[in-house]
C-alpha positions as YAML, in Angstrom:
chain: A
units: angstrom
residues:
- id: 1
  name: MET
  ca: [15.83, -75.60, 10.78]
- id: 2
  name: PRO
  ca: [19.21, -74.62, 12.18]
- id: 3
  name: THR
  ca: [22.07, -77.03, 12.55]
- id: 4
  name: ILE
  ca: [23.62, -75.73, 15.84]
- id: 5
  name: GLU
  ca: [27.69, -76.25, 15.95]
- id: 6
  name: SER
  ca: [29.28, -77.32, 19.35]
- id: 7
  name: PRO
  ca: [32.69, -75.83, 20.27]
- id: 8
  name: TYR
  ca: [35.70, -77.90, 19.87]
- id: 9
  name: VAL
  ca: [39.62, -77.72, 19.98]
- id: 10
  name: ILE
  ca: [41.89, -79.55, 17.72]
- id: 11
  name: MET
  ca: [45.18, -80.92, 19.58]
- id: 12
  name: THR
  ca: [48.17, -82.27, 17.75]
- id: 13
  name: VAL
  ca: [50.88, -84.28, 19.29]
- id: 14
  name: VAL
  ca: [54.08, -84.67, 17.42]
- id: 15
  name: ALA
  ca: [56.16, -87.73, 18.83]
- id: 16
  name: PRO
  ca: [59.30, -88.57, 16.09]
- id: 17
  name: GLY
  ca: [59.96, -92.24, 15.99]
- id: 18
  name: LEU
  ca: [56.71, -93.46, 17.44]
- id: 19
  name: ASN
  ca: [54.51, -96.07, 15.41]
- id: 20
  name: ALA
  ca: [50.57, -95.39, 15.53]
- id: 21
  name: SER
  ca: [50.30, -98.12, 18.15]
- id: 22
  name: ASP
  ca: [52.75, -97.24, 20.49]
- id: 23
  name: LEU
  ca: [51.76, -93.46, 20.32]
- id: 24
  name: GLU
  ca: [48.27, -94.54, 21.19]
- id: 25
  name: ASP
  ca: [49.19, -96.38, 24.06]
- id: 26
  name: SER
  ca: [51.93, -94.35, 25.84]
- id: 27
  name: VAL
  ca: [50.43, -91.02, 24.73]
- id: 28
  name: VAL
  ca: [47.22, -90.51, 23.54]
- id: 29
  name: ASP
  ca: [45.08, -92.54, 25.56]
- id: 30
  name: ASP
  ca: [46.49, -90.71, 29.12]
- id: 31
  name: ILE
  ca: [45.89, -87.20, 27.00]
- id: 32
  name: GLU
  ca: [42.28, -88.63, 26.22]
- id: 33
  name: LYS
  ca: [41.79, -89.61, 29.80]
- id: 34
  name: VAL
  ca: [42.81, -85.99, 31.14]
- id: 35
  name: ILE
  ca: [40.84, -84.13, 28.30]
- id: 36
  name: LEU
  ca: [37.69, -86.14, 29.66]
- id: 37
  name: THR
  ca: [37.86, -84.76, 33.34]
- id: 38
  name: PHE
  ca: [36.59, -81.67, 32.14]
- id: 39
  name: ASN
  ca: [32.41, -81.46, 32.13]
- id: 40
  name: ASP
  ca: [32.26, -79.32, 29.55]
- id: 41
  name: VAL
  ca: [33.66, -81.92, 27.13]
- id: 42
  name: THR
  ca: [31.16, -84.35, 25.57]
- id: 43
  name: SER
  ca: [33.43, -86.20, 23.25]
- id: 44
  name: VAL
  ca: [37.11, -86.94, 22.57]
- id: 45
  name: ASN
  ca: [38.10, -88.59, 19.00]
- id: 46
  name: SER
  ca: [41.45, -89.30, 17.90]
- id: 47
  name: THR
  ca: [43.23, -90.03, 14.80]
- id: 48
  name: ILE
  ca: [46.45, -91.58, 15.04]
- id: 49
  name: TYR
  ca: [49.40, -92.13, 12.60]
- id: 50
  name: ASP
  ca: [53.10, -92.91, 12.90]
- id: 51
  name: ASN
  ca: [54.88, -89.92, 14.41]
- id: 52
  name: TYR
  ca: [51.95, -87.91, 15.34]
- id: 53
  name: ALA
  ca: [48.04, -87.53, 16.61]
- id: 54
  name: VAL
  ca: [45.20, -85.31, 16.23]
- id: 55
  name: ILE
  ca: [42.85, -85.40, 18.91]
- id: 56
  name: ILE
  ca: [39.21, -83.38, 18.46]
- id: 57
  name: SER
  ca: [37.55, -82.99, 21.84]
- id: 58
  name: VAL
  ca: [34.06, -81.34, 21.44]
- id: 59
  name: TYR
  ca: [32.37, -78.99, 24.01]
- id: 60
  name: SER
  ca: [28.92, -79.08, 25.16]
- id: 61
  name: PHE
  ca: [27.08, -75.78, 23.27]
- id: 62
  name: SER
  ca: [26.44, -74.45, 26.99]
- id: 63
  name: THR
  ca: [30.11, -73.92, 27.48]
- id: 64
  name: GLU
  ca: [30.63, -70.06, 28.66]
- id: 65
  name: ASP
  ca: [34.04, -69.93, 27.36]
- id: 66
  name: PRO
  ca: [35.45, -72.21, 25.11]
- id: 67
  name: ASP
  ca: [38.71, -70.47, 24.81]
- id: 68
  name: LYS
  ca: [39.25, -70.74, 28.31]
- id: 69
  name: LEU
  ca: [38.54, -74.19, 28.46]
- id: 70
  name: SER
  ca: [41.18, -74.91, 25.67]
- id: 71
  name: MET
  ca: [43.56, -73.15, 27.79]
- id: 72
  name: GLU
  ca: [42.94, -75.14, 30.85]
- id: 73
  name: ILE
  ca: [43.12, -78.64, 28.67]
- id: 74
  name: PHE
  ca: [46.11, -77.57, 27.31]
- id: 75
  name: SER
  ca: [47.66, -76.72, 30.34]
- id: 76
  name: LYS
  ca: [46.80, -80.12, 32.08]
- id: 77
  name: VAL
  ca: [47.88, -82.06, 29.18]
- id: 78
  name: ASN
  ca: [51.69, -80.36, 29.28]
- id: 79
  name: ASP
  ca: [51.77, -81.35, 32.71]
- id: 80
  name: LEU
  ca: [51.60, -84.91, 31.83]
- id: 81
  name: SER
  ca: [54.69, -87.26, 31.77]
- id: 82
  name: LEU
  ca: [54.64, -88.85, 28.50]
- id: 83
  name: ASN
  ca: [56.68, -91.03, 26.37]
- id: 84
  name: GLU
  ca: [60.21, -88.90, 25.87]
- id: 85
  name: SER
  ca: [59.64, -88.92, 21.99]
- id: 86
  name: VAL
  ca: [57.13, -86.43, 22.24]
- id: 87
  name: SER
  ca: [58.53, -83.48, 21.15]
- id: 88
  name: ASN
  ca: [55.50, -80.80, 20.65]
- id: 89
  name: ILE
  ca: [51.96, -80.42, 21.74]
- id: 90
  name: SER
  ca: [49.78, -77.68, 20.12]
- id: 91
  name: TYR
  ca: [46.20, -77.02, 19.65]
- id: 92
  name: SER
  ca: [43.91, -74.41, 17.73]
- id: 93
  name: SER
  ca: [40.42, -73.64, 18.70]
- id: 94
  name: THR
  ca: [37.72, -73.12, 16.35]
- id: 95
  name: ASP
  ca: [36.45, -69.19, 16.56]
- id: 96
  name: ASP
  ca: [35.43, -69.72, 13.21]
- id: 97
  name: SER
  ca: [32.88, -71.87, 13.02]
- id: 98
  name: PRO
  ca: [29.65, -70.55, 12.59]
- id: 99
  name: HIS
  ca: [26.87, -70.96, 15.62]
- id: 100
  name: ILE
  ca: [23.96, -71.36, 13.48]
- id: 101
  name: ILE
  ca: [23.56, -72.83, 10.12]
- id: 102
  name: TYR
  ca: [20.06, -72.41, 8.50]
- id: 103
  name: ALA
  ca: [18.86, -74.08, 5.30]
- id: 104
  name: VAL
  ca: [16.57, -71.84, 3.03]
- id: 105
  name: HIS
  ca: [14.73, -74.27, 0.86]
- id: 106
  name: SER
  ca: [11.88, -74.36, -1.58]
- id: 107
  name: ASP
  ca: [10.69, -76.99, -3.87]
- id: 108
  name: SER
  ca: [9.50, -74.73, -6.70]
- id: 109
  name: LEU
  ca: [12.17, -71.80, -6.76]
- id: 110
  name: ASN
  ca: [15.55, -72.11, -8.18]
- id: 111
  name: GLU
  ca: [19.18, -71.77, -6.99]
- id: 112
  name: LEU
  ca: [19.59, -68.07, -8.16]
- id: 113
  name: GLU
  ca: [15.84, -67.12, -6.83]
- id: 114
  name: LEU
  ca: [16.87, -68.51, -3.09]
- id: 115
  name: LEU
  ca: [20.02, -66.91, -3.32]
- id: 116
  name: SER
  ca: [18.36, -63.60, -3.95]
- id: 117
  name: ILE
  ca: [15.72, -64.17, -0.87]
- id: 118
  name: SER
  ca: [18.75, -65.44, 1.53]
- id: 119
  name: LYS
  ca: [20.46, -61.90, 0.91]
- id: 120
  name: LYS
  ca: [17.26, -60.44, 2.06]
- id: 121
  name: TYR
  ca: [17.43, -62.53, 5.13]
- id: 122
  name: ARG
  ca: [21.36, -61.89, 5.54]
- id: 123
  name: ASN
  ca: [20.48, -57.83, 5.37]
- id: 124
  name: GLU
  ca: [17.61, -58.06, 7.88]
- id: 125
  name: LEU
  ca: [19.92, -60.62, 10.46]
- id: 126
  name: LEU
  ca: [22.20, -58.04, 10.48]
- id: 127
  name: LEU
  ca: [20.48, -55.79, 11.93]
- id: 128
  name: LEU
  ca: [20.79, -58.04, 15.09]
- id: 129
  name: ASP
  ca: [23.36, -56.54, 17.41]
- id: 130
  name: GLU
  ca: [24.63, -59.94, 18.48]
- id: 131
  name: VAL
  ca: [24.98, -60.86, 14.79]
- id: 132
  name: SER
  ca: [28.70, -60.70, 13.93]
- id: 133
  name: TYR
  ca: [28.69, -61.64, 10.39]
- id: 134
  name: ILE
  ca: [26.91, -64.08, 8.07]
- id: 135
  name: ASP
  ca: [28.15, -66.38, 5.16]
- id: 136
  name: ILE
  ca: [25.91, -67.52, 2.24]
- id: 137
  name: ASP
  ca: [26.78, -70.66, 0.83]
- id: 138
  name: SER
  ca: [25.24, -71.50, -2.51]
- id: 139
  name: VAL
  ca: [25.85, -73.80, -5.95]
- id: 140
  name: ASN
  ca: [26.34, -70.26, -7.64]
- id: 141
  name: LYS
  ca: [29.64, -69.46, -6.61]
- id: 142
  name: ASN
  ca: [33.43, -69.93, -7.70]
- id: 143
  name: GLU
  ca: [35.61, -72.14, -6.04]
- id: 144
  name: VAL
  ca: [39.10, -73.60, -6.11]
- id: 145
  name: VAL
  ca: [39.31, -76.42, -8.33]
- id: 146
  name: ILE
  ca: [42.41, -78.93, -8.14]
- id: 147
  name: ARG
  ca: [42.60, -81.45, -10.72]
- id: 148
  name: LEU
  ca: [45.45, -84.05, -10.27]
- id: 149
  name: ASP
  ca: [47.35, -85.58, -12.93]
- id: 150
  name: SER
  ca: [47.41, -89.17, -12.42]
- id: 151
  name: GLU
  ca: [50.31, -90.00, -14.54]
- id: 152
  name: VAL
  ca: [52.44, -88.01, -12.94]
- id: 153
  name: MET
  ca: [51.62, -88.87, -9.55]
- id: 154
  name: ASN
  ca: [52.23, -92.47, -10.43]
- id: 155
  name: PHE
  ca: [55.43, -91.31, -11.52]
- id: 156
  name: TYR
  ca: [56.61, -90.02, -8.28]
- id: 157
  name: GLY
  ca: [54.99, -92.59, -6.22]
- id: 158
  name: LEU
  ca: [51.80, -90.76, -4.96]
- id: 159
  name: ASP
  ca: [48.32, -91.18, -4.61]
- id: 160
  name: MET
  ca: [45.02, -89.51, -4.19]
- id: 161
  name: TYR
  ca: [45.27, -90.00, -0.19]
- id: 162
  name: THR
  ca: [48.38, -88.96, 0.04]
- id: 163
  name: ILE
  ca: [47.63, -85.75, -1.73]
- id: 164
  name: TYR
  ca: [44.58, -85.09, 0.45]
- id: 165
  name: GLU
  ca: [46.69, -85.59, 3.76]
- id: 166
  name: ILE
  ca: [49.31, -83.25, 2.60]
- id: 167
  name: LEU
  ca: [46.47, -80.44, 1.63]
- id: 168
  name: TYR
  ca: [44.71, -81.24, 5.20]
- id: 169
  name: ALA
  ca: [47.78, -80.93, 6.96]
- id: 170
  name: ASN
  ca: [48.81, -77.35, 5.32]
- id: 171
  name: SER
  ca: [45.52, -76.19, 6.07]
- id: 172
  name: ILE
  ca: [45.26, -76.52, 10.08]
- id: 173
  name: ASN
  ca: [49.28, -76.35, 10.27]
- id: 174
  name: ILE
  ca: [50.21, -79.94, 11.43]
- id: 175
  name: PRO
  ca: [53.14, -82.21, 11.10]
- id: 176
  name: LEU
  ca: [52.15, -85.13, 8.59]
- id: 177
  name: GLY
  ca: [54.84, -87.42, 9.51]
- id: 178
  name: GLY
  ca: [56.22, -89.72, 6.44]
- id: 179
  name: ILE
  ca: [54.73, -91.01, 3.44]
- id: 180
  name: ASN
  ca: [55.73, -93.43, 0.83]
- id: 181
  name: THR
  ca: [57.29, -92.05, -2.54]
- id: 182
  name: ALA
  ca: [59.43, -93.93, -5.78]
- id: 183
  name: TYR
  ca: [62.29, -92.40, -4.05]
- id: 184
  name: GLY
  ca: [61.61, -93.39, -0.36]
- id: 185
  name: ILE
  ca: [59.87, -92.21, 2.82]
- id: 186
  name: ILE
  ca: [59.43, -88.41, 3.04]
- id: 187
  name: SER
  ca: [58.55, -86.58, 5.91]
- id: 188
  name: ILE
  ca: [56.22, -83.81, 5.74]
- id: 189
  name: ASN
  ca: [55.21, -80.84, 7.59]
- id: 190
  name: GLY
  ca: [52.37, -78.11, 7.03]
- id: 191
  name: ASN
  ca: [53.52, -74.94, 7.35]
- id: 192
  name: VAL
  ca: [52.23, -73.10, 4.35]
- id: 193
  name: GLU
  ca: [49.75, -70.06, 4.95]
- id: 194
  name: ILE
  ca: [47.12, -70.27, 2.02]
- id: 195
  name: LYS
  ca: [46.23, -66.66, 1.18]
- id: 196
  name: ASP
  ca: [45.51, -67.14, -2.90]
- id: 197
  name: ILE
  ca: [46.13, -69.61, -5.68]
- id: 198
  name: GLU
  ca: [49.91, -69.06, -6.04]
- id: 199
  name: SER
  ca: [50.27, -70.30, -2.21]
- id: 200
  name: LEU
  ca: [48.27, -73.35, -2.95]
- id: 201
  name: GLU
  ca: [50.12, -74.02, -6.00]
- id: 202
  name: ASN
  ca: [53.42, -74.03, -3.99]
- id: 203
  name: ILE
  ca: [52.77, -76.37, -1.28]
- id: 204
  name: ILE
  ca: [55.50, -78.73, -1.09]
- id: 205
  name: ILE
  ca: [54.41, -82.25, -1.99]
- id: 206
  name: ILE
  ca: [58.11, -83.81, -1.98]
- id: 207
  name: PRO
  ca: [60.98, -81.87, -0.62]
- id: 208
  name: GLU
  ca: [64.05, -81.30, -2.46]
- id: 209
  name: ILE
  ca: [66.57, -84.77, -2.68]
- id: 210
  name: PRO
  ca: [69.81, -83.62, -3.56]
- id: 211
  name: THR
  ca: [71.28, -85.67, -6.66]
- id: 212
  name: ILE
  ca: [68.12, -87.48, -6.60]
- id: 213
  name: THR
  ca: [65.12, -84.83, -7.37]
- id: 214
  name: ASN
  ca: [64.05, -81.50, -7.21]
- id: 215
  name: THR
  ca: [60.97, -80.30, -5.01]
- id: 216
  name: VAL
  ca: [58.01, -81.06, -5.94]
- id: 217
  name: TYR
  ca: [55.26, -78.48, -5.74]
- id: 218
  name: LEU
  ca: [51.68, -79.45, -5.97]
- id: 219
  name: LYS
  ca: [51.41, -77.06, -9.19]
- id: 220
  name: ASP
  ca: [53.62, -79.73, -10.85]
- id: 221
  name: ILE
  ca: [51.50, -82.65, -10.07]
- id: 222
  name: SER
  ca: [48.21, -80.54, -10.79]
- id: 223
  name: SER
  ca: [46.41, -77.71, -12.54]
- id: 224
  name: ILE
  ca: [44.50, -75.11, -10.08]
- id: 225
  name: SER
  ca: [41.58, -72.67, -11.17]
- id: 226
  name: PHE
  ca: [39.22, -70.35, -9.59]
- id: 227
  name: GLU
  ca: [35.93, -71.74, -11.41]
- id: 228
  name: ASN
  ca: [32.11, -71.31, -11.47]
- id: 229
  name: THR
  ca: [31.10, -74.36, -9.78]
- id: 230
  name: SER
  ca: [27.19, -74.08, -10.47]
- id: 231
  name: GLU
  ca: [26.76, -77.59, -11.24]
- id: 232
  name: LYS
  ca: [26.78, -78.77, -7.91]
- id: 233
  name: ILE
  ca: [23.91, -79.43, -5.87]
- id: 234
  name: TYR
  ca: [22.82, -78.23, -2.42]
- id: 235
  name: GLU
  ca: [19.78, -80.08, -1.10]
- id: 236
  name: PHE
  ca: [17.98, -80.07, 2.22]
- id: 237
  name: ASN
  ca: [15.21, -82.88, 2.87]
- id: 238
  name: GLY
  ca: [15.49, -83.38, -1.22]
- id: 239
  name: GLU
  ca: [14.64, -79.62, -2.24]
- id: 240
  name: SER
  ca: [16.89, -76.76, -3.69]
- id: 241
  name: THR
  ca: [19.30, -74.84, -0.71]
- id: 242
  name: VAL
  ca: [20.95, -72.25, 0.08]
- id: 243
  name: PHE
  ca: [22.92, -71.93, 3.46]
- id: 244
  name: LEU
  ca: [23.20, -69.14, 5.82]
- id: 245
  name: SER
  ca: [25.89, -69.37, 8.43]
- id: 246
  name: LEU
  ca: [25.56, -67.29, 11.19]
- id: 247
  name: HIS
  ca: [28.33, -66.09, 13.53]
- id: 248
  name: PHE
  ca: [27.58, -64.29, 16.66]
- id: 249
  name: LYS
  ca: [29.51, -61.98, 18.87]
- id: 250
  name: GLU
  ca: [31.19, -62.89, 22.23]
- id: 251
  name: ASP
  ca: [29.62, -62.86, 25.62]
- id: 252
  name: ILE
  ca: [25.92, -63.20, 24.55]
- id: 253
  name: ASP
  ca: [23.18, -65.01, 25.57]
- id: 254
  name: PHE
  ca: [22.77, -67.76, 23.13]
- id: 255
  name: THR
  ca: [19.15, -68.98, 24.39]
- id: 256
  name: ILE
  ca: [17.78, -65.16, 23.69]
- id: 257
  name: ILE
  ca: [19.48, -64.91, 20.31]
- id: 258
  name: PHE
  ca: [18.41, -68.38, 19.24]
- id: 259
  name: PHE
  ca: [14.82, -67.25, 19.85]
- id: 260
  name: LEU
  ca: [15.47, -63.60, 18.33]
- id: 261
  name: VAL
  ca: [16.71, -64.88, 14.87]
- id: 262
  name: LEU
  ca: [14.17, -67.85, 14.48]
- id: 263
  name: GLN
  ca: [11.22, -65.12, 15.23]
- id: 264
  name: LEU
  ca: [12.95, -62.88, 12.61]
- id: 265
  name: PHE
  ca: [12.97, -66.09, 9.95]
- id: 266
  name: ILE
  ca: [8.90, -66.56, 10.58]
- id: 267
  name: SER
  ca: [8.43, -62.99, 10.08]
- id: 268
  name: LEU
  ca: [10.37, -62.80, 7.10]
- id: 269
  name: SER
  ca: [9.04, -66.34, 5.96]
- id: 270
  name: LYS
  ca: [5.86, -64.03, 5.18]
- id: 271
  name: PHE
  ca: [7.22, -63.22, 1.95]
- id: 272
  name: LYS
  ca: [5.02, -64.45, -1.00]
- id: 273
  name: ASP
  ca: [8.11, -66.53, -2.34]
- id: 274
  name: PRO
  ca: [7.36, -70.42, -1.16]
- id: 275
  name: ILE
  ca: [10.05, -70.69, 1.14]
- id: 276
  name: ARG
  ca: [11.06, -72.83, 4.23]
- id: 277
  name: PRO
  ca: [13.99, -72.05, 6.59]
...
């Protein structure tokens, strides 16, 4: 069965010098109230840290123009009179999120057989004019693996969650705020465009502190490689699974395309292979 992804927008607020509690009371609460005045917004969830906050607004799937709605929300938020410590408010939309995710699963076929059948599905689905592109996600693929050196991390006063936050911040280009290290509190900002392993290796974990320490990069505390990760397991309803993520073109009737895709899956399921989309 498909999972339908609702559109959403991520808004980040930078407020140097405000702790999480003050940021929530004097900034985030007001922003959330404004966002919730828009009828197409179904929910708002905020994560608040010292110095910055991340606000995720989820829209109704029937929203006609999510990009336009995001701009309208952003414009209205920018008109608010907020705490003077706020130095920047920005947002990023989710154009690359799949519109529908199908699980192709079976209780008798292995992952390679499911992958082969999923490729047949993809070829047929790409014949639909409304389909932009399709991703196949299976266990039989290579992925970037980061192995952190716990001894080196301890030397710099870092932990797993701190590294996760830095990688997350770099992936969506947001300021991270302050982290505690053996050399004191360090301010980190996510501003690296990750295109390859080298870009990932050169993410700054701790910036240079003159006379104290040189710049510490991710490669200094870890080993990073591109590996086959077929040992992992993808399951749906307890069965081996391959996922198909469908991305549609703009300005289409989603109610119609949903049924077209469903009908195509039903017709393709007439293969002799015991699969269930």
